Phi, psi and omega in degrees: 000130175271107184292337176290337173273317185300311190297312177300326181292310184289329175297311182296316181296322178297317179294318180294320177296323177300322177297317179298317181296315184290333176297323176285316183301320183270359181270193177291181182306142181240157182282138174243122179246162177258132175279181182300330179268011177077001176283152184280153174216146180230174177297335178293317176305312187289321179293317179295320179297316181298317181295311183294316182298316179297318180294319180289321180293325178291320185279326187225067188295340184264002182258132177301136180241125176245127176226148181302320190273001179242095187301330182294335178286340184288342179277351181285157174231133180199157173255338178235124188192164167265141182222136192228132161242103188291337177208092178273129184096042181300326177298321177294321178298311183298323180273004179053049179260350171088345183272059177233157188220158167259133186228125176225130181221157173244123181252127181243118180050044175084004182240127176285105190261337178219149180188165177225138175233121182236124176254091190295327180288338179258351181066032179247130184231120181238140175198166174270142174278176182302328180277000177096348178286153185258142181222159165246127179269136178244177180099207187272358176055051177296144186281334186275342181200142180290151175266210181295137181244140176241117177297132181247152180207154182290165180285167164259099193285150171254109185292351174269356183202071184274150171257122184245140172242137182228167182295141177279323185257349187234027179287138180216177184296324180297319177295315180298321179295321179292314179300327181295347177287344186256156172271120189252144165274318180192169178218143178228164177243146176208158178260163170059201182285000174304332181298319175300318184291328176293325173289321181297326181273355184085006177285344173215158180258333193212136175224103176267142177230105179254066182194170184288132170222163176247162184299326179291338176290331193244337193300314183292315178297322177299315180298316179297317181295318176300319179293341177264003177097008182263181183227150170233119186232157175296146180292325189283319186230002176064021171280153180304141178292127182256158184235158185091023182283150175303129181085346175068014179267150182260152165283173170303150183213169176228125172257134187202160171280145174302143182103339173289125178276107185286140182263000000 
């Protein structure tokens, strides 16, 4: 994969998908349907998926493509692939809370090495550059060329005063019990893959997820966090979270800045 080709393509597709999503978000009431796993889906999910999938297949026809909204792709097996969640945080979208993202990642030999996370309602765009470093782009987010870029990096954590970010829609007692093991400075909630990005920018030190997620939920945020110097590890044994697993589901995991003493 030529990353100098990949990054402009996935950046542009994320921005274009964001436009499709926001057209639905800012419009009149939209239909919400339940998928086979009872999770919600809207016309915004489907429009963004169609746009991104067509763009990736045109640009990279020989690379396996996995997307949340195309069930036939879930039966594929690969160690190197593109993976897409066209609208992560559909619950946030439906409730018009703004914490939803477009996610596109490239996984190489089971590791998410490049990715883009775009939060269109918040105007925040995070991605890895061709060299693997992570940036947040500011400005008007023009599709034909990047604007000003800010290199992002994880915090130097103080284990006596950690900043924790947790899920807004999937918070439970098990998560609260785990967070209670740490000495906190503060805690915030966020939806979708934005939680990875908050750790990547140093706005949080630790993000534990003790709940079901799929690889398309995490790959792009994982790539951005890795590019910012952070880690995503399994909850049970603290080994790096791997990708390309049968069924595409993740174990519980912890995203964190180096220096956080995991409990």
